[in-house]
C-alpha positions in Angstrom: -52.8 -71.1 14.3 -54.4 -69.1 10.8 -55.3 -65.5 11.6 -59.2 -65.2 12.1 -59.6 -63.3 8.6 -57.5 -66.0 6.7 -59.9 -68.6 8.6 -63.2 -67.2 7.7 -62.7 -66.4 4.0 -64.6 -63.0 3.0 -66.7 -62.9 6.1 -64.1 -62.5 8.5 -64.7 -63.2 12.4 -68.3 -62.9 13.7 -70.1 -61.4 16.5 -70.5 -64.6 18.9 -67.2 -66.4 18.2 -64.2 -66.5 20.5 -60.8 -65.0 19.9 -57.8 -65.2 21.5 -55.5 -61.9 21.4 -51.6 -60.7 21.7 -51.5 -57.6 22.4 -48.2 -55.6 23.2 -47.8 -54.8 26.6 -44.3 -53.2 27.4 -41.8 -55.6 26.4 -43.9 -58.3 26.3 -47.5 -59.5 25.5 -50.7 -60.2 27.1 -53.3 -61.9 26.7 -56.8 -61.7 25.7 -59.3 -64.2 25.6 -63.0 -63.9 25.2 -66.2 -63.5 22.8 -67.1 -61.1 20.2 -69.7 -58.7 20.5 -69.8 -56.8 17.4 -67.4 -56.1 14.1 -66.7 -52.7 13.3 -63.9 -53.3 9.9 -60.3 -54.1 11.7 -62.0 -53.8 15.0 -63.7 -55.9 16.7 -65.6 -56.0 20.3 -64.6 -58.4 22.6 -66.2 -59.0 26.1 -63.6 -61.9 28.3 -60.7 -61.7 30.5 -57.1 -59.9 29.9 -54.4 -62.0 31.3 -50.7 -60.1 32.4 -48.1 -63.3 33.0 -46.1 -61.3 35.6 -44.7 -64.0 37.4 -42.8 -65.0 33.5 -42.3 -61.7 33.5 -40.8 -61.0 36.7 -38.5 -64.3 35.6 -37.3 -62.8 32.2 -36.7 -59.7 33.9 -34.6 -61.5 36.8 -32.8 -63.7 34.0 -34.7 -66.7 35.4 -36.7 -67.6 32.0 -35.3 -70.0 29.3 -35.2 -68.9 25.6 -39.0 -70.7 25.0 -40.9 -68.6 28.0 -39.2 -65.1 26.4 -40.5 -66.3 23.0 -44.1 -66.7 24.2 -43.9 -64.3 26.3 -42.9 -61.9 22.9 -45.2 -63.9 20.7 -48.0 -66.1 22.6 -50.8 -67.9 20.5 -52.9 -70.9 22.0 -51.2 -73.3 21.8 -48.2 -72.0 23.5 -49.8 -69.7 26.4 -49.7 -72.3 28.9 -46.1 -71.3 29.6 -47.8 -68.1 30.1 -50.6 -70.0 32.7 -48.4 -71.9 34.9 -47.2 -69.3 36.9 -48.9 -66.2 38.6 -50.6 -64.0 36.4 -52.6 -60.7 36.7 -56.0 -61.3 35.1 -59.2 -58.2 34.5 -62.2 -57.9 32.6 -62.1 -56.9 29.0 -64.5 -54.9 27.3 -63.1 -53.2 24.8 -62.6 -52.7 21.0 -59.2 -54.4 19.5 -57.6 -53.3 16.2 -57.0 -56.3 14.1 -54.7 -54.1 12.4 -52.2 -53.5 15.6 -53.2 -56.8 17.8 -52.9 -60.1 16.8 -56.6 -61.7 17.1 -56.7 -65.7 16.4 -60.3 -67.4 15.9 -60.2 -70.2 18.8 -63.3 -72.5 19.3 -65.8 -72.5 21.8 -63.5 -75.6 24.1 -60.6 -73.9 23.6 -61.9 -70.9 25.4 -63.3 -73.1 28.1 -60.5 -74.7 28.5 -58.2 -71.5 29.0 -61.1 -69.6 30.9 -61.2 -72.4 33.2 -57.5 -72.1 34.1 -58.1 -68.6 34.9 -61.2 -69.4 37.2 -59.6 -72.5 38.9 -56.5 -70.7 39.5 -54.6 -73.3 38.5 -51.8 -70.2 37.7 -50.8 -69.8 41.1 -51.5 -73.6 41.8 -48.7 -74.4 39.4 -46.3 -71.4 40.3 -46.7 -73.3 44.4 -45.8 -76.4 43.1 -43.4 -75.5 41.3 -41.2 -72.7 42.2 -42.0 -72.3 46.3 -38.4 -72.4 47.8 -39.5 -74.7 50.6 -39.9 -78.5 49.6 -42.5 -78.8 52.2 -44.6 -76.1 50.4 -44.2 -77.4 47.1 -45.4 -81.1 48.1 -48.6 -79.2 49.9 -49.2 -77.3 46.6 -48.6 -80.7 44.4 -51.2 -82.2 46.5 -53.7 -79.3 46.3 -53.4 -80.1 42.2 -53.9 -82.8 42.6 -57.6 -82.5 44.9 -57.9 -79.7 42.9 -57.6 -81.7 39.7 -59.9 -84.9 40.8 -63.0 -82.6 41.8 -63.1 -81.0 37.6 -65.9 -82.2 35.6 -64.9 -80.3 32.7 -63.5 -83.3 30.9 -61.4 -81.2 28.5 -60.0 -78.3 31.1 -59.2 -82.1 32.8 -57.5 -83.7 30.6 -55.2 -80.3 29.9 -54.9 -80.1 33.2 -53.8 -83.8 33.8 -50.7 -83.2 30.2 -49.7 -80.4 32.0 -49.0 -81.9 35.3 -47.8 -84.6 34.0 -45.1 -82.6 31.8 -44.0 -80.6 34.6 -43.4 -83.7 36.6 -46.2 -82.8 39.0 -47.9 -86.4 39.2 
């Protein structure tokens, strides 16, 4: 993925555009998805959602996460962040400035933003976590059924395609 300042040449990112931000959060990273409200030099004001991948962090700290998962925790981007989003997450509203000199700010198109935002708003991290990691088989089967029902009720085409692709890749369908 190309960084914002390179993608748009001299003009840089502009208010109204969507971004994916990776911010260091202790040993790992959290992500922010949102819309640019203002640009002031290297600082951009973003309004959106901050996402801390608490489930994946817990698995990594317990030594139960693979190399790929640990890499995603350290260096998330819009293409690999799904590994963060198939486990429990903590979300908070975000309305702050970020500095492109210290935080990784990546331009994303509106469709990518809507898919990531929909993933969070539809509570897919919790549903996927239950379907993949519940200790009891009955709970996993119940979560898989809930996942299939939720996917069938989606109207947003890009989100539906994305969720189906992840569910197939995780052998949940």
